[in-house]
C-alpha positions as CSV (number, residue, x, y, z in Angstrom):
1,M,-5.6,16.5,-1.9
2,S,-8.9,16.0,-0.2
3,T,-8.9,14.9,3.6
4,E,-12.8,15.9,4.2
5,K,-15.1,13.5,4.6
6,D,-17.3,12.3,1.4
7,P,-20.3,14.1,1.0
8,D,-22.2,11.1,-0.6
9,T,-21.0,9.0,2.2
10,S,-22.8,8.8,5.6
11,A,-22.6,7.1,9.4
12,E,-25.8,5.2,8.3
13,E,-24.3,3.6,5.1
14,H,-22.0,1.0,4.7
15,Y,-19.4,0.4,1.6
16,T,-19.0,-3.3,1.2
17,I,-15.1,-4.1,0.3
18,V,-14.9,-7.2,-2.1
19,P,-11.5,-8.6,-3.6
20,R,-11.1,-8.1,-7.8
21,R,-9.1,-10.7,-8.9
22,V,-7.5,-9.0,-11.3
23,S,-4.5,-9.6,-13.9
24,F,-2.2,-7.5,-15.9
25,D,0.4,-8.6,-19.1
26,W,3.8,-6.7,-18.7
27,D,5.0,-8.0,-21.8
28,G,4.6,-4.4,-23.4
29,T,5.9,-2.5,-20.5
30,P,9.2,-1.1,-20.7
31,L,11.8,-1.4,-17.6
32,H,11.3,2.4,-17.6
33,W,7.9,2.7,-17.8
34,I,7.8,6.4,-17.1
35,P,9.8,7.7,-20.7
36,D,13.4,9.1,-19.6
37,E,12.3,9.3,-16.1
38,P,14.5,6.5,-14.4
39,T,14.5,8.2,-10.7
40,A,11.0,8.4,-10.9
41,T,10.5,5.5,-12.1
42,H,12.4,3.6,-9.7
43,V,10.8,5.5,-6.4
44,I,7.8,3.6,-7.5
45,N,9.2,0.6,-8.2
46,V,9.8,0.4,-4.5
47,L,6.3,-0.6,-4.0
48,H,7.2,-4.0,-6.0
49,L,9.8,-4.4,-3.6
50,L,8.0,-4.3,-0.3
51,L,4.2,-5.1,-0.9
52,P,4.8,-8.6,-1.6
53,A,5.7,-9.6,1.6
54,G,4.5,-7.0,3.4
55,E,0.7,-7.6,2.4
56,R,0.9,-11.5,2.9
57,W,2.2,-10.7,6.6
58,F,-0.7,-7.7,6.6
59,V,-2.8,-11.3,6.3
60,K,-1.3,-13.1,8.3
61,V,-1.3,-10.9,11.3
62,F,-5.3,-10.7,10.6
63,K,-5.8,-14.4,10.6
64,E,-4.4,-14.0,14.2
65,G,-6.6,-10.9,15.1
66,L,-10.1,-12.6,13.5
67,P,-10.9,-14.6,17.0
68,L,-10.4,-11.5,19.0
69,I,-13.7,-9.3,16.8
70,T,-16.7,-9.3,18.2
71,D,-18.5,-7.1,15.7
72,P,-19.7,-8.8,12.8
73,V,-19.8,-6.0,10.2
74,L,-16.1,-5.2,10.7
75,R,-15.5,-9.2,10.6
76,G,-16.9,-8.8,7.2
77,D,-14.7,-5.5,6.3
78,V,-11.5,-7.6,7.6
79,K,-12.0,-10.5,5.2
80,G,-12.9,-8.2,2.5
81,F,-9.3,-6.2,3.2
82,M,-7.6,-9.6,3.6
83,G,-8.7,-10.6,-0.2
84,Q,-8.0,-7.6,-1.6
85,E,-4.8,-7.6,0.0
86,A,-3.8,-10.9,-1.0
87,T,-4.2,-10.3,-4.5
88,H,-2.3,-6.9,-4.3
89,S,0.7,-9.2,-3.1
90,V,0.6,-11.0,-5.7
91,Q,-0.1,-8.9,-8.9
92,H,3.2,-6.7,-7.5
93,A,5.3,-10.1,-7.0
94,H,4.3,-10.8,-10.5
95,V,6.1,-7.1,-11.3
96,L,9.1,-8.6,-9.8
97,D,9.2,-11.3,-11.9
98,H,8.8,-9.0,-15.0
99,L,11.9,-6.6,-13.9
100,A,13.8,-10.1,-13.5
101,A,13.0,-10.9,-16.9
102,Q,14.7,-7.6,-17.8
103,H,17.3,-8.3,-15.9
104,L,17.1,-6.6,-12.7
105,D,16.9,-8.9,-10.2
106,T,15.2,-7.7,-6.9
107,A,16.2,-10.6,-4.9
108,A,19.3,-9.4,-3.4
109,F,17.0,-6.8,-1.4
110,T,13.7,-8.6,-1.3
111,R,14.8,-10.7,1.3
112,Y,15.8,-8.4,3.5
113,V,12.3,-7.4,3.1
114,D,10.7,-10.9,3.8
115,F,13.4,-11.1,6.8
116,L,11.5,-8.0,8.5
117,F,8.2,-9.2,7.9
118,E,8.3,-12.9,8.9
119,R,11.1,-12.9,11.1
120,L,11.2,-9.7,12.6
121,L,7.2,-8.9,12.7
122,G,6.6,-12.9,12.9
123,E,4.2,-14.7,15.5
124,K,6.5,-14.7,17.7
125,P,8.5,-11.4,19.0
126,P,12.2,-11.5,17.8
127,L,15.0,-13.3,20.0
128,G,12.4,-14.5,22.4
129,A,12.0,-11.2,23.7
130,P,8.8,-11.7,26.8
131,V,5.8,-10.0,25.4
132,P,2.5,-11.0,26.0
133,T,1.2,-12.3,22.6
134,Q,-1.8,-10.5,22.5
135,E,0.4,-7.4,23.3
136,W,2.3,-8.4,20.6
137,L,-0.3,-8.7,18.4
138,R,-1.8,-5.2,19.0
139,F,2.0,-3.7,18.2
140,R,1.4,-5.2,15.0
141,L,-2.1,-4.6,14.5
142,S,-1.0,-0.6,15.1
143,I,2.2,-0.7,12.4
144,I,-0.6,-2.3,10.2
145,A,-2.6,0.5,11.2
146,A,0.2,3.1,10.4
147,I,1.4,1.5,7.3
148,E,-2.3,1.7,5.8
149,Q,-2.3,5.9,6.6
150,F,0.3,6.2,4.0
151,T,-1.1,3.9,1.5
152,A,-4.1,5.5,1.6
153,V,-2.2,8.9,1.5
154,L,-0.4,7.2,-1.5
155,G,-3.6,5.3,-3.4
156,N,-5.3,9.4,-3.1
157,W,-2.0,10.5,-5.0
158,V,-1.8,8.5,-7.5
159,L,-5.6,8.8,-8.7
160,H,-5.2,12.5,-9.1
161,A,-1.5,12.2,-10.6
162,E,-2.4,13.6,-13.8
163,G,1.7,14.1,-14.2
164,L,2.1,10.5,-14.6
165,D,-0.6,10.5,-17.6
166,R,1.4,13.9,-19.3
167,A,4.8,11.9,-19.3
168,G,3.4,9.2,-21.5
169,S,3.5,6.7,-18.7
170,D,2.7,3.0,-19.6
171,E,-0.9,2.2,-19.4
172,V,-0.7,-1.4,-18.0
173,M,1.9,-0.1,-14.5
174,L,-0.6,3.1,-14.5
175,D,-3.6,0.8,-14.2
176,L,-2.0,-1.3,-11.6
177,L,-1.4,2.1,-9.2
178,R,-4.9,3.0,-9.8
179,W,-6.5,0.1,-9.4
180,H,-4.3,-0.3,-6.4
181,G,-4.8,2.7,-5.0
182,A,-8.3,2.6,-5.4
183,E,-8.2,-0.5,-3.5
184,E,-6.4,1.4,-1.0
185,V,-8.8,4.1,-0.4
186,E,-11.8,1.8,-0.3
187,H,-10.1,0.0,2.6
188,R,-8.6,3.1,4.2
189,A,-10.4,2.9,7.6
190,V,-10.0,-1.0,8.1
191,A,-6.8,-1.6,9.5
192,F,-7.1,1.5,11.8
193,D,-11.3,0.3,13.0
194,M,-9.2,-3.6,13.2
195,F,-6.7,-1.7,15.6
196,Q,-9.1,0.3,17.7
197,H,-11.1,-3.0,18.1
198,C,-8.7,-4.9,19.5
199,G,-5.6,-2.6,20.7
200,G,-7.3,-2.2,24.1
201,R,-9.1,1.1,25.4
202,G,-8.3,4.8,26.4
203,L,-4.7,6.0,26.7
204,P,-2.8,2.6,26.5
205,R,-4.6,2.1,23.0
206,Y,-3.4,5.8,21.7
207,A,0.1,5.1,23.2
208,R,0.1,2.1,21.2
209,R,-1.2,4.1,18.4
210,I,1.7,6.4,18.8
211,A,4.2,3.9,18.9
212,G,3.0,2.1,16.0
213,M,3.6,5.8,14.0
214,T,6.8,6.1,15.5
215,V,8.2,3.1,14.1
216,T,6.6,2.8,10.8
217,A,7.5,6.1,9.4
218,P,10.9,6.0,9.5
219,V,11.1,2.4,8.9
220,M,9.5,3.2,5.6
221,L,11.4,6.1,4.2
222,Y,14.5,3.9,5.3
223,L,13.6,1.2,3.4
224,W,12.2,3.5,0.6
225,M,15.4,5.4,-0.1
226,W,17.3,2.3,0.2
227,G,15.1,0.5,-2.1
228,T,15.4,3.0,-5.0
229,A,18.9,3.3,-4.7
230,Y,19.2,-0.3,-5.3
231,L,17.0,-0.6,-8.1
232,I,18.9,2.8,-9.9
233,R,22.3,1.2,-9.0
234,N,21.4,-2.3,-10.6
235,D,19.3,-1.2,-13.5
236,P,20.9,-2.7,-16.6
237,Q,20.0,0.2,-18.7
238,L,21.7,2.7,-16.6
239,A,24.5,0.2,-16.1
240,G,25.9,2.7,-13.2
241,R,25.7,6.0,-14.6
242,L,23.2,7.6,-12.3
243,R,22.6,7.1,-8.4
244,Y,19.8,8.3,-6.4
245,S,19.8,11.9,-5.4
246,L,17.3,14.5,-3.6
247,G,17.7,16.4,-6.6
248,E,16.5,14.2,-9.3
249,H,13.8,13.3,-6.9
250,N,12.6,17.0,-6.0
251,R,13.0,17.1,-10.1
252,A,10.2,14.2,-10.2
253,V,8.4,15.9,-7.6
254,A,8.1,19.2,-9.0
255,K,6.9,17.7,-12.3
256,G,4.0,15.9,-10.9
257,L,5.7,12.3,-11.3
258,L,5.8,11.5,-7.1
259,P,3.9,12.9,-4.1
260,T,4.9,15.9,-2.6
261,W,7.1,15.4,1.3
262,R,4.3,18.0,2.1
263,E,1.5,15.4,1.2
264,L,3.4,12.3,2.8
265,G,4.6,14.3,6.2
266,T,1.2,15.8,6.9
267,A,-0.3,12.5,7.0
268,I,1.6,11.6,10.8
269,P,0.5,14.8,12.2
270,R,-3.6,14.1,10.9
271,Y,-3.3,10.6,12.2
272,L,-1.8,11.1,15.6
273,R,-4.6,13.2,16.3
274,R,-7.2,11.9,19.0
275,S,-10.0,12.2,17.1
276,Y,-8.8,11.2,13.9
277,H,-10.6,8.3,11.6
278,P,-9.0,7.3,8.3
279,S,-12.5,8.2,6.4
280,Q,-11.1,11.8,6.3
281,E,-8.4,10.4,3.7
282,G,-9.2,10.8,-0.2
283,S,-12.4,10.3,-1.9
284,L,-14.6,7.0,-2.0
285,R,-16.7,8.2,-4.7
286,K,-13.1,9.0,-7.0
287,A,-12.0,5.4,-5.9
288,V,-14.8,3.7,-7.2
289,E,-15.3,6.0,-10.2
290,Y,-11.9,4.7,-11.5
291,L,-12.4,0.9,-10.6
292,A,-15.9,1.4,-12.7
293,Q,-13.0,2.3,-15.5
294,S,-10.2,0.1,-14.8
295,P,-9.4,-1.9,-17.4
296,A,-8.2,-4.8,-15.4
297,A,-11.2,-4.5,-12.9
298,R,-13.8,-4.3,-15.6
299,V,-12.0,-7.6,-17.4
300,A,-12.3,-9.3,-13.8
301,A,-15.7,-8.5,-13.0
302,G,-16.9,-9.7,-16.5
303,A,-15.6,-12.7,-15.7
304,I,-17.5,-13.0,-12.4
305,G,-20.5,-11.8,-14.3
306,R,-20.1,-14.8,-16.8
307,A,-19.1,-17.1,-14.3
308,A,-22.2,-16.0,-12.7
309,T,-24.7,-16.7,-15.7
310,G,-22.9,-19.7,-16.8
């Protein structure tokens, strides 16, 4: 996985982030969209459990922070980020509807995810905790920046995950994942820049960055393992014959169907370096190349073009 800055970008250039109003047809997508790989399928399916509520929350928090932005370039990036995240949330919610239509109802799990983002991390601190409004906003921005570190790593991984192609994965699901992954690489630095801009100065800001990752990493790991176990346990095609196990997970990693633990784990110390910036994650060139060929993104671009000329 590349962690070098793109050779075709420079400090003088600015990449414009634009939402793409994509859509996907799930009618032909099987429940186990990686054939004969229920564990790998459901490890990745946890994205659909977490992202609808999570990315709606990103947008809400960034709306709170917009009045604090004094840099017009950053403001434009943040608005582009918000537009992309809103679309991600909607499209992953449609996958939950598709799972429900195949008799895998996720509502019993997603209500806890909703509670996490809407109540525990809502506009006001939980249980009336005496945290100043601006400090609570900074904490939530640090959480988003830490989450976006992992989404950039995952986005870069899925753009290079040839194992998913070799396994005969469903083309529509692959396009959703790679379109989303490419946009995560596109806007990989926006949440970090937003936090840096609004998170105070000097050591307190760096301490907040550490605190954000310290909370985010273990919670994400817990939610991911819990979500995978939930999906496998409630999968109607498995009928209780399989449980989540690290052995099956690691077998899928070895086949290139899931990112390695090293890829995910080393993202943390990189992020905690004082000199770190997320522009070091992945390849913007690779992301843009995929977005130019993504079936869903091309249809969305064509619709915009027809509207502009019509």
